[in-house]
Structures are given as C-alpha cells and as structure tokens.
C-alpha positions in Angstrom: -58.3 22.5 -18.0 -58.9 21.2 -14.6 -58.4 17.5 -14.6 -59.8 15.3 -12.1 -58.3 11.3 -11.6 -58.6 8.7 -9.5 -56.2 5.5 -8.9 -56.6 2.0 -7.9 -53.2 0.6 -6.0 -53.2 -3.2 -5.3 -50.6 -6.0 -4.2 -51.0 -9.3 -5.5 -49.9 -12.4 -4.0 -47.9 -15.6 -5.1 -48.9 -19.2 -5.0 -45.5 -20.1 -3.4 -42.5 -18.9 -2.1 -40.6 -19.2 -5.0 -42.4 -18.0 -8.2 -42.9 -14.2 -8.8 -46.4 -13.3 -10.2 -45.7 -12.0 -13.9 -47.9 -9.8 -16.2 -49.1 -11.3 -19.4 -50.5 -8.8 -21.6 -53.2 -5.7 -21.7 -55.7 -6.0 -24.3 -56.0 -2.8 -26.6 -57.7 0.1 -24.8 -61.5 0.7 -26.1 -63.8 3.5 -26.0 -67.4 4.0 -26.1 -69.3 4.0 -29.8 -70.3 7.6 -29.9 -73.9 6.9 -31.2 -74.2 3.9 -29.1 -74.5 2.7 -25.3 -72.0 0.0 -25.4 -68.3 -0.9 -25.2 -66.3 -3.6 -26.6 -63.6 -4.2 -24.7 -60.9 -6.7 -26.0 -59.1 -9.2 -23.7 -55.4 -10.0 -23.8 -53.7 -12.1 -26.0 -51.4 -15.1 -24.9 -54.0 -15.8 -22.0 -54.1 -19.2 -20.4 -56.3 -21.0 -17.9 -55.9 -19.9 -14.4 -54.8 -16.5 -15.5 -56.1 -13.3 -13.4 -57.7 -10.6 -15.8 -58.5 -6.9 -14.5 -60.6 -5.1 -16.3 -60.7 -1.4 -15.8 -63.3 1.0 -16.7 -63.7 4.5 -16.6 -66.3 6.9 -16.8 -66.7 10.8 -17.1 -70.5 10.5 -16.8 -71.3 8.7 -13.4 -74.2 6.2 -13.1 -73.2 4.9 -16.6 -71.2 1.8 -15.7 -72.8 -1.2 -14.9 -73.0 -2.6 -11.1 -72.3 -6.1 -12.4 -71.2 -7.6 -15.6 -72.0 -11.7 -16.0 -68.9 -14.0 -15.1 -66.9 -10.8 -13.3 -66.5 -9.9 -9.6 -66.5 -6.4 -8.7 -63.4 -5.9 -7.0 -63.0 -2.2 -6.0 -65.2 1.0 -7.1 -64.6 4.6 -6.8 -67.4 7.1 -7.5 -64.9 10.0 -5.8 -65.5 12.3 -8.7 -68.9 13.8 -7.6 -71.4 13.5 -10.1 -69.3 13.0 -13.5 -66.5 10.4 -12.7 -66.5 6.6 -11.9 -63.9 4.1 -12.0 -64.8 0.4 -11.6 -62.2 -2.6 -11.4 -63.4 -6.0 -12.3 -61.6 -9.3 -12.1 -62.1 -12.9 -13.8 -60.1 -15.6 -14.0 -59.5 -16.9 -17.3 -60.6 -20.3 -18.8 -59.9 -22.2 -21.6 -63.2 -20.8 -23.4 -62.7 -16.7 -22.7 -64.1 -14.6 -25.3 -61.9 -12.4 -27.4 -64.1 -9.4 -26.3 -66.1 -8.1 -23.5 -69.4 -6.5 -24.1 -70.2 -3.7 -21.7 -73.7 -2.1 -22.0 -73.8 1.3 -20.6 -77.1 2.4 -18.4 -77.0 6.0 -20.5 -75.9 8.5 -22.8 -72.0 8.9 -21.6 -69.6 11.8 -22.1 -66.6 9.2 -22.5 -66.0 5.6 -21.2 -63.0 3.7 -21.4 -62.1 0.5 -20.6 -58.8 -1.8 -20.8 -58.1 -5.3 -20.0 -54.8 -6.7 -18.1 -53.6 -10.5 -17.2 -51.5 -11.6 -14.9 -50.2 -15.2 -14.0 -49.0 -17.0 -11.2 -51.6 -15.2 -8.9 -52.5 -17.1 -6.0 -55.3 -15.4 -4.1 -57.1 -12.0 -4.9 -60.2 -12.3 -2.7 -58.3 -11.5 0.6 -58.2 -7.6 0.9 -56.3 -6.1 3.5 -54.3 -2.8 4.6 -56.7 -0.7 2.4 -56.8 2.7 2.8 -58.5 6.0 1.4 -57.3 9.5 0.9 -58.4 12.4 -1.2 -55.8 15.1 -2.3 -55.7 18.1 -4.5 -52.2 18.2 -6.4 -50.6 18.6 -9.8 -49.9 14.8 -9.3 -51.1 11.0 -8.0 -49.0 10.7 -4.5 -47.8 7.0 -4.9 -49.4 4.9 -2.1 -47.6 3.1 1.0 -47.8 -0.6 0.5 -46.3 -2.8 3.2 -45.8 -6.8 2.3 -44.9 -9.1 5.2 -43.6 -11.9 2.5 -41.4 -12.4 -0.6 -42.2 -12.1 -4.2 -45.2 -9.8 -4.6 -46.4 -7.4 -7.0 -48.0 -4.2 -6.3 -50.0 -2.8 -9.0 -51.5 0.4 -9.4 -54.2 1.7 -11.3 -54.8 5.3 -12.6 -57.5 7.6 -14.5 -57.4 10.7 -15.3 -60.3 13.2 -17.0 -57.4 14.5 -19.6 -55.6 12.9 -22.3 -52.4 13.3 -21.2 -49.0 11.4 -21.4 -47.9 9.1 -18.3 -44.5 8.9 -17.2 -43.5 5.8 -14.6 -43.5 7.2 -10.7 -40.4 9.0 -9.2 -39.1 9.5 -6.1 -40.3 6.3 -4.3 -38.5 4.0 -1.9 -38.7 0.0 -1.1 -39.3 -0.5 -5.0 -39.4 1.0 -8.3 -43.3 1.7 -10.0 -42.7 1.2 -13.6 -45.1 0.8 -16.6 -45.8 -2.9 -17.7 -47.7 -1.4 -21.0 -48.1 2.4 -21.9 -51.3 4.1 -20.8 -54.3 4.5 -22.9 -55.6 7.9 -24.2 -58.5 9.1 -26.1 -59.7 12.4 -27.1 -63.4 11.1 -27.3 -65.6 13.6 -25.2 -64.1 15.6 -22.9 -61.0 13.0 -23.2 -59.5 10.8 -21.1 -56.5 8.7 -19.9 -56.0 5.1 -17.9 -53.3 3.6 -17.1 -51.6 0.7 -14.8 -48.2 0.7 -13.4 -46.4 -2.0 -11.2 -43.7 -3.0 -8.5 -41.9 -6.1 -8.1 -41.4 -6.5 -4.3 -39.3 -9.4 -4.0 -38.6 -9.3 -0.1 -41.0 -8.4 2.6 -40.7 -4.5 2.6 -42.9 -1.2 2.7 -42.9 0.5 -1.0 -43.7 4.3 -0.4 -43.4 7.9 -1.3 -43.1 8.4 -5.0 -45.4 10.5 -7.6 -46.6 10.6 -11.1 -47.2 13.8 -12.8 -50.3 15.0 -14.3 -49.9 18.5 -15.1 -51.5 21.7 -13.5 -55.0 21.8 -11.6 -55.5 17.7 -11.3 -57.6 16.6 -8.4 -56.7 12.8 -7.1 -58.6 10.4 -5.1 -56.7 7.0 -4.2 -57.9 3.5 -2.9 -55.0 1.2 -1.9 -54.8 -2.7 -0.4 -53.0 -5.5 -0.2 -53.6 -9.1 -1.8 -51.6 -12.2 -0.4 -51.4 -15.6 -2.1 -50.3 -18.7 -0.9 -46.7 -19.8 0.0 -47.6 -24.0 -0.6 -49.0 -26.3 -2.6 -51.1 -28.8 -0.4 -50.1 -32.1 -1.1 -50.9 -36.0 0.1 -47.9 -37.4 2.1 -48.7 -41.2 3.1 -50.8 -43.1 4.8 -50.4 -45.6 7.6 -51.2 -49.4 7.7 -54.9 -49.9 8.0 -56.3 -51.6 11.3 -59.3 -53.5 12.0 -61.1 -54.8 15.2 -63.9 -56.8 16.1 -63.4 -58.1 19.4 -60.8 -56.5 21.2 -62.0 -53.0 23.0 -59.3 -50.6 21.6 -58.4 -49.8 18.1 -54.9 -48.8 17.0 -54.1 -46.4 13.8 -50.6 -46.1 13.0 -48.6 -43.0 12.3 -47.8 -42.6 8.4 -44.1 -42.6 7.8 -42.0 -39.8 6.2 -44.0 -37.1 8.0 -42.5 -33.8 9.2 -43.7 -31.1 11.6 -46.5 -29.0 10.5 -48.5 -32.0 8.6 -51.8 -32.3 8.8 -52.8 -35.8 10.2 -56.2 -36.8 9.6 -57.5 -40.4 10.8 -60.5 -42.0 9.3 -62.7 -44.4 11.2 -65.3 -46.5 9.8 -67.8 -48.8 12.2 -70.6 -51.4 11.2 -72.2 -50.9 14.6 -73.6 -47.6 15.8 -72.3 -46.1 19.2 -69.2 -47.8 18.9 -66.5 -45.0 18.1 -65.5 -41.9 20.5 -66.7 -38.6 19.5 -64.2 -36.7 21.2 -60.3 -38.0 21.1 -58.1 -35.8 23.4 -55.4 -33.9 21.1 -57.7 -34.2 17.8 -60.2 -32.3 16.2 -63.4 -34.1 15.4 -63.5 -32.9 11.7 -66.7 -35.2 10.9 -68.9 -37.3 12.6 -71.1 -38.5 10.2 -73.8 -42.0 9.9 -75.5 -43.4 7.0 -77.5 -46.7 6.1 -80.5 -45.3 8.6 -77.6 -44.3 11.3 -76.5 -47.7 11.6 -73.0 -47.2 10.6 -70.7 -44.4 11.6 -67.9 -42.4 9.6 -65.8 -40.2 11.6 -62.6 -38.1 10.7 -60.2 -36.4 13.4 -57.3 -34.3 12.5 -54.3 -32.9 14.1 -51.3 -30.9 13.3 -48.2 -33.0 13.7 -45.8 -31.3 16.4 -42.5 -33.8 16.0 -44.0 -35.9 19.1 -46.5 -38.5 19.3 -47.3 -42.2 18.7 -50.0 -44.3 17.0 -53.4 -43.3 17.8 -54.9 -46.1 20.2 -58.9 -45.2 21.1 -61.3 -47.4 23.0 -64.5 -48.8 21.6 -67.7 -49.2 23.1 -70.9 -51.7 22.8 -70.9 -54.5 20.7 -68.5 -54.4 17.5 -69.1 -56.1 14.4 -66.2 -54.4 12.7 -64.4 -51.4 13.1 -61.4 -49.9 10.9 -59.2 -47.0 11.0 -56.4 -45.6 9.1 -54.3 -42.3 9.5 -53.1 -40.1 6.6 -50.9 -37.3 6.4 -51.1 -34.0 4.2 -48.3 -31.1 3.6 -48.7 -27.4 3.4 -52.2 -27.1 4.3 -53.8 -24.1 5.7 -55.5 -25.5 8.8 -56.4 -28.9 10.2 -59.9 -29.4 9.1 -62.1 -28.5 5.9 -61.0 -25.2 4.7 -62.7 -24.7 1.7 -65.7 -26.6 1.0 -67.2 -29.6 3.1 -69.9 -31.9 1.8 -71.3 -35.4 3.1 -73.0 -37.8 1.1 -74.4 -41.4 1.5 -75.5 -44.0 -1.0 -77.6 -46.8 -0.4 -76.9 -49.7 -3.0 -76.9 -47.4 -6.3 -74.7 -44.7 -7.6 -72.9 -42.1 -5.5 -72.1 -38.6 -6.8 -68.7 -37.1 -6.8 -68.9 -33.8 -4.4 -68.9 -30.4 -5.7 -66.0 -28.3 -4.8 -65.4 -24.5 -5.5 -65.4 -22.2 -6.9 -61.9 -22.2 -5.0 -61.0 -18.7 -3.6 -57.3 -19.1 -4.1 -54.9 -21.1 -6.4 -53.3 -24.6 -5.7 -55.8 -26.2 -3.4 -56.4 -29.7 -2.9 -59.6 -31.7 -2.9 -59.8 -34.5 -0.6 -62.5 -37.2 -0.5 -62.9 -39.9 2.3 -65.1 -42.7 1.9 -66.1 -45.8 4.1 -67.8 -48.6 2.5 -69.7 -51.8 4.3 -68.3 -54.3 2.3 -64.4 -55.2 1.1 -65.2 -54.2 -2.7 -62.5 -52.5 -4.2 -64.1 -49.4 -5.7 -62.4 -47.0 -8.3 -62.4 -43.8 -7.7 -64.9 -41.0 -9.1 -65.4 -40.9 -12.8 -66.7 -38.0 -15.2 -65.8 -35.0 -13.0 -65.2 -31.7 -14.7 -62.3 -29.1 -13.4 -59.8 -32.3 -12.2 -59.6 -35.7 -12.1 -60.1 -38.0 -8.8 -57.5 -40.4 -7.9 -56.9 -43.0 -5.2 -54.0 -41.2 -2.9 -53.1 -44.8 -1.7 -55.0 -48.0 -2.4 -58.0 -48.6 -0.4 -57.8 -50.6 2.9 -60.4 -53.7 3.0 -61.0 -56.2 5.3 -63.4 -59.0 6.1 -63.4 -59.1 9.4 -66.9 -59.3 10.7 -69.3 -58.4 7.8 -66.5 -56.6 5.9 -65.4 -53.3 5.3 -63.2 -50.4 3.2 -61.6 -47.5 3.9 -60.6 -45.2 0.8 -58.9 -41.8 0.8 -59.6 -39.9 -2.7 -57.5 -36.5 -4.1 -57.8 -33.9 -6.7 -55.2 -31.0 -7.6 -57.1 -27.8 -8.0 -54.3 -25.6 -9.5 -56.1 -22.7 -10.9 -58.2 -20.2 -8.8 -61.5 -19.9 -9.1 -62.2 -23.8 -10.3 -65.3 -25.9 -9.4 -64.4 -29.6 -9.3 -68.3 -31.0 -10.2 -69.8 -33.8 -11.6 -68.9 -37.6 -11.8 -70.1 -40.4 -9.5 -68.6 -44.0 -8.4 -70.7 -47.0 -8.4 -70.7 -49.4 -5.2 -71.2 -53.3 -5.3 -74.5 -54.5 -5.5 -76.6 -53.7 -2.2 -73.5 -52.1 -0.6 -73.9 -48.7 1.5 -71.2 -46.0 1.4 -70.7 -42.7 3.6 -68.4 -39.5 2.1 -66.8 -36.7 3.5 -65.2 -34.3 1.2 -63.2 -30.9 1.4 -60.6 -29.0 -0.1 -57.3 -27.7 1.4 -56.2 -24.1 1.1 -52.5 -24.0 0.9 -50.5 -22.1 3.6 -50.5 -18.5 3.7 -47.8 -16.1 2.3 
C-alpha cells in the first residue's frame, strides 16, 4: 500500500548550563474505541511536578481531532495529508494532581486515531520557537531535519507518524549528533493501520545536527516541520542589599551599592517619599521601572534599575520641594534576563486594611524569581505575604525602617518559581492600623541559553 507520514522535530532547551534535560517515560499508546468517538490516552508513569508532557495525536481522518483540549496548549499542528491525515502536538506542564488518563473527544467517526504522551524533566522553556521550517517530500523515508543550536545541553526531539503499521528503526547517516529512540514506536492495525514514534538526539555542545533518514518502506510520502526551543542558563537570585538611608532636611539622598556584586548583576534602587513631588522621575544611567503613587497621590514609590558594569559608586539623587521623609535602598539580583520587569508586573495599594499579594504567572519558563517591593508609611515591621499558593514569599533581607519625619519602611520580598507554568496567587499581609502601603511586583526570567 502507499503510506503517508508526518513528523515534528523540535529541540528543547535546559534550565541552566550544567544540566541536560532527561527523558522520563512514555505512556502506553492508545487507539480510539471502534464503536465510540473517544480516545483515552494514558499519562506516563513516574512524572513529577514541573515535568513537561508532550502528547502526540494522529488521525487517518481529517477534522476529527479537537482544536483545543482543556489545560493543554497546541504546540504545533499539521494537516498536510489533505483530507484524511492530521497530526497535532499538545503540551502541558505536570502538577501534583495530574490525571492518569487524558480523555480526547473526537468530532466524528474516525478511521484510525492514535495518541501517546511523553514526559521530559529539566526543560527550561518550550514557548519560544525559532528556526521553524516546513518541507514536503515524496520518498521511501523521512529525511531528518537540520537543527542548529548555539548553546550546550539541548535535546532535539522528533515526532513522526505513518499510515501503516511498520517497524521503525533509529535514523542513520546523520552528522553532528545521533538520533535514538527513547521508547519504541506504537503500532496498530485498527482501521487502515498506523504507527507513531519519537526519536531524540542529545546535543551536549553548540552544533548542527543534519542529514540522516528513517526508512518507512516503498511508496511512502512525508511532510516535515522543524523548530528549535531554548531554555535558560541561569537561575535568578537575590544577592544583597545596601544600607537603607533616609533624609528629611538635606536636598540629596544617597543609596549605597550592595556588597558582593558582580558585572551583569541587576541593581534595583527603591525610593519612598511621604511627600509628593519630591523624588526625581529620571536618573541618568538608570531605567525608571515604576513611578507609583498611593494614598490619594500624596506618597511616592519609585523603582529604578540598571545592569552593573563593574564601575560606579553609590547613587546620589537630588530631592525637590518640602520633604517630610524620603528613604532609599539598593538591591542586587543575579542571572536575570533584563533590567526591568520581564514577566508580569503589578502595582497595588492598601489604605489601612489588608494588602492582597500579587498574582504572577503562569510562568513561561522554568526558574523564575518573583519579587515584590513595598513602601509603608510607618516604621512597623510587617511579616511577608502569607497564604499564597504556588510558592512562599519571604523577605530577601530585613526591612529598612525609619522614625525620621513621620516614619517609613522599605521592604523587598522574593519567591522562587522553579517550574514552568506556575502561577503564584493568593495570600496577603496586614499593615499596622491606619497605615498605608504601596507595592510593585514582577518576576525575573533567567538568562537565555
């Protein structure tokens, strides 16, 4: 018979420059129930929260597969078989409550529909797609894609499907790496027969893997999609804070550099003023990340950031107008992708009640760091947000308080977010009675690999 086949090759990146992503397991292959328009696809065994699960669906009848599955993202789809063949690749990030089986509702009477899930661990990012190419062929084999990586420790992953129940061997003839089968193909004789399979190549250093082919048998047609996906090379972290400073008389305010900083660290300077119109809205060499006011615009909470280049002294700013109290503190963070908010950003204000903790995410890569900067108009020490789901907020460093003027307090909180697809939400803190607080929060991505 004449067979038609599709495949999806992708390259997954790593969360840092040390660890190679690893294949965990594949679920048992599934075929639709002949008398029902439903497909029950088992999940892999041994998965853990944060694992990335890819689900491959293959249909001999076009228009049968769902365009969306609740909780899953369509990573790629190909309907290159004209009116009768379709392959769709979905992804989800596992959590602690992953179901054992995914139910797929089909939209018509199928000839043959197959599905299988595959799990990987240590994937940093599967949302940034680059180097995508499409190619059609008419041959007796899949010609393997050419995939170029510019960093180390990647895994290239290839998904294929054929409309015959044939044995599949690993690709031969490639250079720059070796394609292998992490698990055997899944075959069925239901309907007009089909096979789905996966092959991977560990790319330990920057390289181009190219050439090679997978034999399918005489008369086979093929269609190709290829793309690369990168991870992160650094885990953002808090380094240190400089000494907090306060001023109410002199027209300048000096924020001290933190100790132990290194070139490339991100410096964030936090300012708070109990008087409006006191703080500068621009500082040479710094980016204004947030210029917030609260308590009916009578109080200012400003944040400026820059990358540390190895030189520079304490930050001196000029104050204008009548100052009740102005306070400042500088913080350093390492292995961050940018100087400002790089994922979510939210401001919040409370007036003598309960301040809701920010919602961050869902994160689009692994190993992010949530940060929240708070300015209180009193010198009360306030515990960090409590009751959040998805992670635990802690004070990166003890808050800085002052009784100068009518008092004030600066606080920085952080929450590590190790797993891709995580949402930090819920929780709150309670300022002192009658106090006001302004907050600005975001999450840092790690350095791109």
